[in-house]
C-alpha positions as CSV (number, residue, x, y, z in Angstrom):
1,M,108.9,96.9,-66.5
2,N,106.5,94.7,-68.4
3,K,106.1,91.5,-66.4
4,Q,104.1,89.7,-69.0
5,R,107.2,89.2,-70.8
6,F,108.1,86.3,-68.7
7,F,104.7,84.5,-69.7
8,P,102.3,84.5,-72.8
9,A,99.4,86.4,-72.2
10,S,97.1,83.5,-72.9
11,I,98.2,81.5,-69.7
12,Y,99.2,84.4,-67.6
13,P,95.8,84.4,-65.7
14,W,96.8,80.7,-64.6
15,V,100.2,81.7,-63.9
16,V,98.9,84.3,-61.5
17,V,96.9,81.6,-59.6
18,G,100.1,79.3,-59.3
19,L,102.2,82.3,-58.0
20,L,99.5,83.1,-55.3
21,C,99.1,79.4,-54.6
22,I,102.7,79.5,-53.0
23,V,102.0,82.8,-51.0
24,G,98.8,81.2,-49.7
25,C,100.8,78.1,-48.9
26,L,103.3,80.0,-46.9
27,N,100.8,81.8,-44.8
28,Y,98.7,78.8,-43.9
29,L,101.9,76.9,-43.1
30,D,102.7,79.4,-40.4
31,R,99.4,79.1,-38.9
32,M,99.4,75.5,-38.8
33,M,103.0,75.0,-37.4
34,I,102.6,76.8,-34.2
35,T,99.6,74.1,-33.2
36,T,101.8,71.3,-34.5
37,M,104.7,72.5,-32.4
38,R,102.5,73.1,-29.2
39,L,104.3,70.7,-27.0
40,S,107.8,72.2,-27.9
41,I,106.8,75.7,-27.6
42,V,105.2,75.2,-24.3
43,E,108.2,73.3,-23.0
44,S,110.5,76.4,-24.1
45,I,107.9,79.0,-23.0
46,P,105.6,77.8,-20.2
47,M,102.0,78.8,-20.5
48,S,98.6,77.4,-19.8
49,E,96.0,76.1,-22.4
50,S,94.2,79.2,-22.4
51,Q,97.3,81.2,-22.9
52,F,98.1,78.9,-25.8
53,G,94.8,79.5,-27.4
54,L,95.1,83.2,-27.1
55,L,98.2,83.0,-29.4
56,T,95.9,81.9,-32.3
57,S,93.0,83.9,-31.1
58,L,95.2,87.3,-31.0
59,F,96.4,86.6,-34.3
60,L,92.8,86.0,-35.7
61,W,91.4,89.2,-34.0
62,V,94.3,91.4,-35.3
63,Y,93.8,89.7,-38.8
64,G,90.0,90.2,-38.9
65,L,90.0,93.6,-37.7
66,L,92.5,94.8,-40.4
67,S,90.9,92.7,-43.2
68,P,88.1,95.4,-44.0
69,F,91.0,98.2,-44.4
70,S,93.4,95.8,-46.2
71,G,90.4,94.7,-48.6
72,F,89.8,98.5,-49.2
73,L,93.5,99.0,-50.0
74,A,93.3,96.2,-52.8
75,D,90.1,98.0,-54.2
76,R,91.6,101.4,-54.0
77,F,95.1,100.6,-55.2
78,S,97.4,98.0,-57.0
79,R,96.3,94.5,-55.7
80,S,99.7,92.8,-56.7
81,K,101.7,95.5,-54.6
82,V,99.5,94.9,-51.6
83,I,100.3,91.3,-51.9
84,I,104.0,91.7,-52.4
85,V,104.4,93.9,-49.3
86,S,102.2,91.8,-47.1
87,L,104.7,88.8,-47.9
88,F,107.6,90.8,-47.3
89,I,106.0,91.8,-43.8
90,W,105.1,88.2,-43.3
91,S,108.8,87.1,-43.9
92,L,110.2,89.7,-41.6
93,V,107.8,88.7,-38.7
94,T,108.6,84.9,-39.0
95,L,112.3,85.6,-38.7
96,M,111.3,87.8,-35.7
97,T,109.6,85.0,-34.2
98,S,112.6,82.7,-34.4
99,Y,114.2,85.0,-31.8
100,V,111.3,85.2,-29.1
101,T,112.0,83.9,-25.8
102,T,109.0,85.0,-23.8
103,F,105.0,84.5,-23.9
104,E,104.7,88.3,-24.3
105,G,107.2,88.3,-27.3
106,L,105.2,85.4,-28.9
107,L,101.9,87.4,-28.5
108,L,103.5,90.4,-30.2
109,T,104.7,88.5,-33.2
110,R,101.3,86.6,-33.6
111,A,99.7,90.1,-33.6
112,L,102.3,91.4,-36.3
113,M,101.6,88.3,-38.3
114,G,98.0,89.1,-38.1
115,I,98.8,92.4,-39.8
116,S,100.8,90.8,-42.7
117,E,98.3,88.2,-43.3
118,A,95.2,90.4,-43.4
119,C,96.5,92.2,-46.5
120,Y,96.9,89.2,-48.5
121,I,93.8,87.2,-48.9
122,P,91.3,89.7,-50.0
123,A,93.7,91.0,-52.6
124,A,94.8,87.6,-53.9
125,L,91.0,86.5,-54.3
126,A,89.9,89.8,-56.0
127,L,93.1,89.6,-58.2
128,I,92.1,86.1,-59.5
129,A,88.5,87.3,-59.9
130,D,89.8,90.2,-62.2
131,Y,91.7,87.6,-64.3
132,H,89.1,84.9,-64.5
133,Q,85.8,86.4,-65.8
134,G,83.9,83.4,-67.2
135,D,83.3,80.0,-66.3
136,S,86.8,79.3,-64.9
137,R,86.3,81.5,-61.8
138,S,85.4,78.9,-59.2
139,L,88.2,76.5,-60.3
140,A,90.8,79.2,-60.3
141,T,89.7,80.2,-56.9
142,G,89.6,76.5,-55.9
143,I,93.1,76.0,-57.0
144,H,94.3,78.9,-55.1
145,M,92.8,77.6,-52.0
146,G,94.5,74.3,-52.8
147,G,97.7,76.2,-52.3
148,I,96.4,77.0,-48.8
149,M,95.5,73.4,-48.1
150,I,99.0,72.4,-49.1
151,G,100.5,74.7,-46.5
152,Q,97.9,73.3,-43.9
153,S,98.8,69.7,-44.7
154,L,102.5,70.4,-44.4
155,G,101.8,71.9,-40.9
156,F,103.1,68.5,-39.4
157,I,106.7,69.6,-40.6
158,G,106.7,72.1,-37.8
159,G,106.3,69.5,-35.1
160,W,108.7,67.0,-36.9
161,L,111.5,69.8,-37.2
162,A,110.8,71.0,-33.7
163,E,111.4,67.7,-32.2
164,D,114.7,67.3,-34.4
165,Q,115.9,71.0,-33.9
166,T,113.9,73.6,-32.3
167,W,110.8,75.5,-32.9
168,N,112.9,78.6,-33.4
169,Y,114.7,77.1,-36.1
170,V,111.5,76.3,-38.0
171,F,110.5,80.0,-38.0
172,F,113.9,81.0,-39.0
173,I,114.0,78.7,-42.1
174,F,110.4,79.7,-43.5
175,G,111.3,83.4,-42.9
176,I,114.1,83.3,-45.2
177,V,112.1,81.3,-47.9
178,G,109.4,84.0,-47.6
179,V,111.9,86.8,-48.5
180,I,113.3,85.1,-51.6
181,Y,109.9,84.4,-52.7
182,A,108.8,88.1,-52.2
183,V,111.6,89.0,-54.5
184,V,110.5,86.5,-57.2
185,L,106.9,88.1,-57.1
186,L,108.5,91.6,-57.7
187,F,109.4,90.5,-61.2
188,T,106.4,88.3,-61.9
189,L,103.1,89.5,-60.5
190,R,101.0,92.6,-62.0
191,D,97.5,93.8,-62.0
192,C,94.9,92.7,-64.5
193,A,94.4,96.4,-65.7
194,A,97.6,96.1,-67.7
195,D,96.1,93.5,-70.0
196,P,93.6,94.9,-72.3
197,V,92.3,91.7,-73.4
198,L,90.9,90.9,-70.1
199,E,88.2,93.0,-68.0
200,N,89.8,96.3,-67.2
201,R,89.4,97.9,-63.8
202,P,89.0,101.7,-63.6
203,Q,92.3,103.7,-63.8
204,E,90.9,106.4,-61.8
205,K,89.5,104.8,-58.6
206,S,86.8,106.6,-56.9
207,V,86.3,103.9,-54.3
208,G,85.6,105.4,-50.8
209,I,85.7,103.1,-47.8
210,W,82.6,104.5,-46.1
211,E,80.6,104.6,-49.5
212,A,81.7,100.9,-50.0
213,V,80.7,100.0,-46.6
214,R,77.2,101.6,-47.2
215,V,76.6,100.0,-50.4
216,L,77.7,96.6,-49.0
217,F,75.4,96.8,-46.1
218,S,72.3,97.8,-47.8
219,N,72.3,94.5,-49.7
220,R,70.5,91.9,-48.0
221,S,72.5,89.0,-49.5
222,Y,75.6,90.4,-48.3
223,W,74.4,90.2,-44.8
224,L,73.4,86.5,-45.2
225,A,77.0,86.0,-46.8
226,I,78.6,87.4,-43.5
227,G,76.4,85.1,-41.5
228,F,77.1,81.8,-43.5
229,W,80.9,82.5,-43.8
230,G,81.1,83.6,-40.1
231,I,79.3,80.6,-38.8
232,A,81.3,78.4,-40.9
233,G,84.5,80.2,-39.8
234,V,83.9,79.3,-36.1
235,V,84.0,75.6,-37.0
236,T,86.9,75.8,-39.4
237,W,89.2,77.6,-36.8
238,M,88.1,75.3,-34.0
239,I,89.0,72.3,-35.8
240,A,92.2,73.7,-37.4
241,G,93.4,75.2,-33.9
242,W,92.6,72.1,-31.7
243,L,92.5,68.9,-34.0
244,P,96.0,68.0,-33.3
245,T,95.6,68.2,-29.6
246,Y,92.6,66.4,-29.7
247,F,94.2,63.5,-31.5
248,Q,97.2,63.6,-29.2
249,E,95.3,63.4,-26.1
250,H,92.1,61.6,-27.1
251,F,94.1,58.7,-28.8
252,S,97.4,58.9,-26.7
253,L,99.4,59.8,-29.6
254,T,102.9,61.6,-30.0
255,Q,103.0,65.2,-31.0
256,S,104.6,64.2,-34.4
257,M,102.1,61.6,-35.2
258,A,99.1,63.9,-33.9
259,G,100.3,66.4,-36.3
260,V,100.5,63.9,-39.2
261,Y,96.9,62.7,-38.4
262,A,95.6,66.2,-38.1
263,T,97.3,67.8,-41.2
264,G,99.0,65.0,-43.2
265,Y,95.8,63.2,-44.1
266,F,93.2,66.0,-43.3
267,Y,94.6,68.7,-45.7
268,P,95.4,66.6,-48.7
269,V,91.7,65.6,-49.0
270,S,90.8,69.3,-48.4
271,L,92.9,70.0,-51.5
272,V,91.0,67.5,-53.5
273,G,87.7,68.8,-52.3
274,V,88.3,72.5,-53.0
275,I,89.4,72.0,-56.5
276,L,86.4,69.5,-57.2
277,G,83.9,72.0,-55.5
278,G,85.3,74.7,-57.9
279,F,85.0,72.4,-60.9
280,L,81.6,71.3,-60.2
281,A,80.4,74.8,-59.3
282,D,81.7,76.1,-62.8
283,R,80.1,73.4,-64.6
284,W,76.8,73.8,-62.9
285,S,76.9,77.5,-63.3
286,R,76.8,77.0,-67.0
287,R,73.1,76.0,-66.8
288,N,72.1,77.6,-63.5
289,P,73.7,81.0,-62.0
290,K,73.2,79.7,-58.5
291,G,75.3,76.6,-59.3
292,R,78.2,78.3,-57.2
293,I,75.8,78.6,-54.4
294,F,74.2,75.0,-54.5
295,V,77.6,72.9,-54.6
296,P,78.9,74.4,-51.2
297,I,75.3,73.9,-49.7
298,I,75.6,70.1,-50.7
299,G,79.2,70.2,-49.3
300,L,78.0,71.7,-45.7
301,V,75.2,69.4,-45.5
302,I,77.5,66.4,-45.8
303,A,80.1,67.9,-43.7
304,A,77.8,68.4,-40.6
305,P,77.1,64.7,-39.5
306,A,80.7,63.8,-40.5
307,V,82.0,66.2,-37.7
308,F,79.3,65.0,-35.1
309,F,80.4,61.5,-36.0
310,A,84.2,62.0,-35.7
311,G,83.8,63.8,-32.4
312,S,81.6,60.9,-30.9
313,T,83.7,57.8,-31.5
314,D,86.8,56.3,-29.5
315,V,88.0,54.6,-32.6
316,L,91.0,56.4,-34.3
317,A,90.3,55.1,-37.7
318,L,86.5,56.4,-37.6
319,A,87.6,59.7,-36.2
320,I,89.9,60.1,-39.0
321,L,87.3,59.1,-41.6
322,G,84.7,61.7,-40.1
323,F,87.1,64.4,-40.1
324,T,88.4,63.7,-43.7
325,T,85.0,63.5,-45.0
326,Y,84.3,67.0,-43.3
327,A,87.5,68.3,-44.9
328,F,86.6,67.0,-48.4
329,T,83.1,68.6,-48.5
330,R,83.7,71.7,-46.4
331,T,85.9,73.2,-48.8
332,F,83.4,73.3,-51.5
333,L,82.6,76.7,-49.7
334,D,86.2,77.9,-49.8
335,A,86.2,77.5,-53.7
336,N,83.1,79.5,-54.2
337,M,83.2,82.3,-51.6
338,M,84.6,85.0,-53.7
339,P,82.7,83.8,-56.8
340,I,79.5,83.8,-54.7
341,L,80.4,87.4,-53.4
342,C,81.0,88.5,-57.3
343,L,77.4,87.4,-57.9
344,V,76.0,89.6,-55.2
345,V,78.0,92.8,-54.8
346,D,79.5,95.5,-57.0
347,Q,82.8,94.7,-58.6
348,R,84.2,97.8,-57.3
349,Y,83.8,96.6,-53.5
350,R,84.8,92.8,-54.0
351,A,88.0,93.0,-51.8
352,T,86.4,95.3,-49.3
353,G,83.5,93.1,-49.1
354,Y,85.5,90.0,-48.6
355,G,87.7,91.6,-46.1
356,I,84.5,92.6,-43.7
357,I,83.4,88.8,-44.1
358,N,86.8,87.9,-42.9
359,L,86.5,90.3,-39.9
360,V,83.3,88.7,-38.9
361,S,84.6,85.1,-39.4
362,T,88.0,85.3,-37.8
363,S,86.7,87.4,-34.8
364,I,84.3,84.6,-33.9
365,G,86.6,82.1,-34.8
366,G,89.2,83.5,-32.3
367,I,86.5,83.5,-29.6
368,G,85.7,79.9,-30.4
369,L,89.6,79.0,-30.1
370,Y,89.9,80.9,-26.9
371,A,86.7,79.4,-25.2
372,A,87.9,75.8,-26.5
373,G,91.1,76.6,-24.5
374,A,89.2,77.7,-21.5
375,I,87.0,74.5,-21.6
376,R,90.1,72.3,-21.7
377,D,91.4,74.4,-18.6
378,A,88.1,73.4,-16.9
379,H,88.9,69.6,-17.8
380,L,86.1,69.4,-20.4
381,D,86.4,67.2,-23.5
382,L,86.8,68.9,-26.8
383,S,84.5,66.5,-28.5
384,L,81.8,68.7,-27.2
385,F,82.7,71.5,-29.5
386,F,82.9,69.2,-32.4
387,R,79.3,68.1,-31.8
388,M,78.2,71.6,-31.6
389,G,80.2,72.6,-34.8
390,S,78.1,70.0,-36.7
391,V,74.8,71.9,-35.8
392,A,76.5,75.3,-36.8
393,L,77.6,73.8,-40.2
394,L,73.7,73.0,-41.0
395,A,73.0,76.6,-39.7
396,S,75.6,77.9,-42.3
397,A,73.9,76.0,-45.2
398,A,70.4,77.2,-44.4
399,L,71.5,81.0,-44.5
400,L,73.4,80.3,-47.8
401,Y,70.3,78.9,-49.3
402,R,68.6,82.2,-48.9
403,V,71.2,84.2,-50.8
404,R,69.8,85.9,-53.9
405,T,72.2,86.7,-56.9
406,S,72.2,90.3,-58.7
407,A,70.3,88.8,-61.4
408,E,67.4,87.8,-59.1
409,S,67.2,91.1,-57.2
């Protein structure tokens, strides 16, 4: 079956971006809902703060550990099939979660969710890079990441529906949505190699996982990429995981209002930032190949003091201003991570390379989330972590500045 018949070849690269935006939205909606439904979940299944932090940490650790292998699958086999299978698994696990009644059961489903989502992002970003070869690559990546931001911004729906219905009901509804959309992708999503106009990937793939690892780790700039993305990931996951709780307790808000402030405002700004970051990087890269590196550096340098300021104020409006500034400029990096990787690694290993970077980022991020929960159990203020995060963002920018492209090597 030729899936191209549904769309003109000239616009299909952008259709792919749109199709994947929805998958990214669903993936990240799941991640955010569990934080905005925290109170409802804890009332139903009693647990300590560190146990609740462990739910997201375990997801991240499983997700990260499997990312290199899932990236290799996307380099070795069909990227589109890897994406579709991952969405089917995501949907089934989401449905399973709606029937959970114990903490151990919730831990199990979060681990299974880590397996399903690990297979998505390396394959999706590599597929977008396959279709967008020229000066549209960062914008296309940014638009896809914008779909993720939409999913994060809708996270407050979880808290709202959980208060009106139950948290189990929320997971059941989105599990059904995922199954339906996976069927849609079966008829619409295909690999770039089927289009002779675009860059063809080799039909006989000789990619070996150990060879990919050897080549990637012999590259100094790839080591730097692991460093700056890993450090930025700690801050990203810490804020995503604990900002609703921080707003709820530090400013005495209800669960639903804390969810609105932590996601409803935060992620729409991220959406604008990630698309603008992609657009600016594409424009700059026409004059300088390192434009896709300079734009996220500027974003990180602005985001760092914004986080410090937001975590140091007792005025709700000022905290919202600081975190939304962070959200706007930090996402310049999200729009350009895969495009930067395309500048420094062999195209045969793009998905594998991104998967390894994801492993480092999410593993460290999971440790940060669990540590924040342990700090809360010790009755310390989460604002301490936010101030530490501002320093980490500056360190990430410094490592990114040292990256050299293939043309410079």
